[in-house]
N, C-alpha and C positions, 0 to 999 in steps of 0.2 A: 115501246109504250111512253106516251107523253106524260107527265108526272100530271095529276090533278089538279083542279082549281083551289085555290085559297078555300072559298066558299065550300066546296066541296069536302077539303079536308076539315074543316073547321067544324061542318053539320056532323055531329053526334062524338066529338073527339073527348074524351073526358080526360082527365088528369092523372088517372092510373093508366091508359094505357097510352101517354104521351113516350113514351122511351120504346114501347113498341112500335111507334111510329117512326122515332128516330133507326131504330136498328133497320126497320125495312127502308130505310131511304137515305140512309147517311150518304150515302153518294151525293146526292143534292142537299146537302143540309144545308149550305150556305144560299140556295135559291129562294128561300122561303122566312120571310121575317117572323119569328117567334113573335114577336110584340103583334103583329096582326093576326096571328093565328090566335093568340090567346088574350086577346083587347078587352076581355071580361072579367081577367081575373085579377085577385087583389094582388096590390104591391109585394106584400111577400111572398104569398103562391106564387108568382111572376118570377120573381128571383129564385127563389128554389126549382123552378122547373128548369130555369137555365141553368141553374149550377148541377142539376141532374144530367141535364143533356150534356153538358161538359164534361162531368168525369166518364159517362158511356161513350162517349167520343173518344176521348183519352184510350180508354182503354182497348176499343178496336185497333187506335194506331200504334197501342203496343205491340198489338199481336202483328199488324199487318205492314209497318213501318220500320227503318231505320231506328227508331226507339226501341225496338224489341231487347238492346244488349247494355240498355240503361240501368244504372245501379236504382236497385229498389227505393232505396230512400230518395232519390230524385224524381222518380214515379211520384211518391206519395208526395213529395212537397208541391212540384207541378198541379198536381189533377187535383186537388182539393182545392175549392174555393168555398169557405164555412161561413161565408160573409149571411149567404140567405138562411143556412141553415142555423147560424146563430140567432136571428129574425124569428124563427121558426120557434124555438126553443124558449127566447124570452118571452113569448107571446103566451106559451102552454100550446100552442099550434101539433098537436099530438097526431092528426090524420096527418100533417105534411111531412113529419119527422116517418112516420109509418112508411108513406109511399116512397118519401126517401128512400129508407132502409132497403125496401122490398127491390127498388128498378137501380139501383146505382153500385151495389156493392158486391160485385162477384168477381174482383180482383183482391185476394188475399193480404197485397203489399198495401193498396190502398185501405182496405177495410182496418185493418191493424190499427195505422194512424186515423182514420173517421172513426171508429168507434171509442178510443182513447178522447178525442176531443169531446164529441158528444157528450159522454161521462161526465169530462170536465163542466160542461158549458151549463148542462143538465145543473149540476150542483150550484153552479154560482149563481142561475138563478132560481133555484131552491124551487126547481118542477120537478115535484118528487113522484107526478105521475109517468112523465117522462124517463124521467130514471129506473123507475122498476119495471118499465118496459122494456129498457136497453139492458136492464139485469137478466130478464127474462130470455134475452137473444143472447144462443150459445156462442156465436161469433165473435160477443165482444169479451175482449180480455178484463176483467174486473180489475187485474192487478198491473196494467198496464202503467207505465211512468213517464212522467215527464224529463225535461232535458237533467233535471237537481234528484231525479230516482223517487220523486215522490207518486205516489199512486192516490186513487180517487179517495180512499180512506185518510190518508194523511191531510187532502183538502178539506175534507168533513170536518176534521178536528179543527184544522185552520180556519173554517167559517163559522165555528162553535155549531156546527149543527148536528143536535141529536137524532131527528128525524134519519136524515142520511145515513147518519151510523147505522141506525138501526137496521135500514135497508139494506147495506153494504154487508155488515155482519150475519144476515140471512142468507147471503150465497154461497156456495157449498163450495167454491173455488179460492173465496177470499184467502189472502196469506196478511194474518193479523201480527207477524211478527217481522213484517217487509221492512228493511232498513235502509233509508233513504241515503243522500253523498254525504250528509250531515252524521250518517249513523241515527239516526232518530227513525223506530217505531212509532206507530201513532199514539201508543200507550206512553213513548217517552217524551215525545212530542207534548202530549194534551200535559204530562205532569211538568216537563219544563216550562211550559207556557201558562199554568195555572194561574189565574189572577182574583180567585177568590167565589166567583160568581158561581149562582146554582146551576147553570146550563154545564158550566164545567166540571162541578162536581160529580153530574147526573153521566157527562160525557167517561169520565174518570171510571165511575161505578159499572156503567155498561162494559167497560173495555175488561177492566181486570175481573169479570164475573162471566169471563167468557174462559173454558179449560184449557182452547189450546193458546191462550196468550201465555206468553214467559218473560214472569215476573221479574226474573234477574238478567232480562237483557241488557246489556250497556252499550252507551252510543259511543262515537268515536272517541271522546275524551275520559271513557272509564265510568262514565256516570250513570246510574240504575234509577230504578223509579222511586224507591225510596230516598235515594240520595236527592233527588230533585224535591221530592215532598218534604226534606229536611229543610234545603236551599229556599222555598218557596213560603214555609212555615204552615203546611198543608196539614197539621193535627189530625182532620179526618182521615186522610190518606193515610197517613201512616198508623193510625189506629187499626185501619181495614187489613192492612199489607201484614201488619203486624199478627193476624190471625191464620194467617198462610203459613202452616208449618216447612213450607219451603224456601221462602223468605229469607234473603241472606242482610241481615240487620247492618253487619260490620263492613260491607264491601265498600272498598275504597276505590276513588278515582284514580285516574292516572299519575295524580300528584301526592297520591297516599293519604289523602283526607278522606274519612270515614265520614258517614251521614252525620251520626253524634256530634266530630268536631265541628261539622259543617253548621250543623242548627247553633254551635255554641260563638261561631265565627258571625255569623248572621244574630246572636243575642236574642235568638230565641230558647230561652230556657224549659219551656213547656213541653218542647219536642226533646229538648236533652234529659228530660227527667222521666219522659215517654218511654226511649226510647230505653234506659237505664232500667225502668222497671219491666220492659217485656225482657230486659235482657237476664234480669233477674229470677222471674218465673220461670225462663226457659230453665235457668242454670238448675234449678230445684227441683224439676221433673226428671 
């Protein structure tokens, strides 16, 4: 049966049925011009459709051709073109992202990398509606890591994004104590990079308020959150941590420097006195 004309194909063809058309006609996919068929689409939607088509075709080829025995990582790298998706996320085009997720992500190896990149892009552009939608998708791994072992929660701390942190912390699978390659949890990273700002304080408050957070976790240099609080002069955090019965006030780092000694080295007499008073109160109890 001859292929239908372009005009016939274009008539009534919606964006949501685009991948179904590719599935039925993939052997003739190079006979038609996507640009001609979707000349009425916006640039961002056109690029997203082209990206969907590319990934869908690669999945078919992965099953039917000599690519069958390629390593999963190679398939992930070659099959995903995120330029169109990035445009959709940056502009808050949630409908295009929904279509993209629905039609193009049947290969688990592809989706593992794709889900990670979508999460990170949504964080980068502060697109909270898209982030919330992604977190509702059971296929998305909220704890997926980049090349340095950092998760979405690490990036939310890096971006100083309290809203994103609240969204991520509501996910039932979130690993609050995940260590990146530098040995930082999200909490340790927030404490280590504390700059005195209000948002930084609120982020620390949110993280330490979770009953699942390990407040005595140490980084690769043996430094705990109270060590970092003493180092950065964060009196408020030291005071809040002292109220936790499990906090270890004298946890020394790999060089044998305890929080109180670090405060002395930094010339922070207020924290020195605060730690001494807390220790004395504990001794009398």
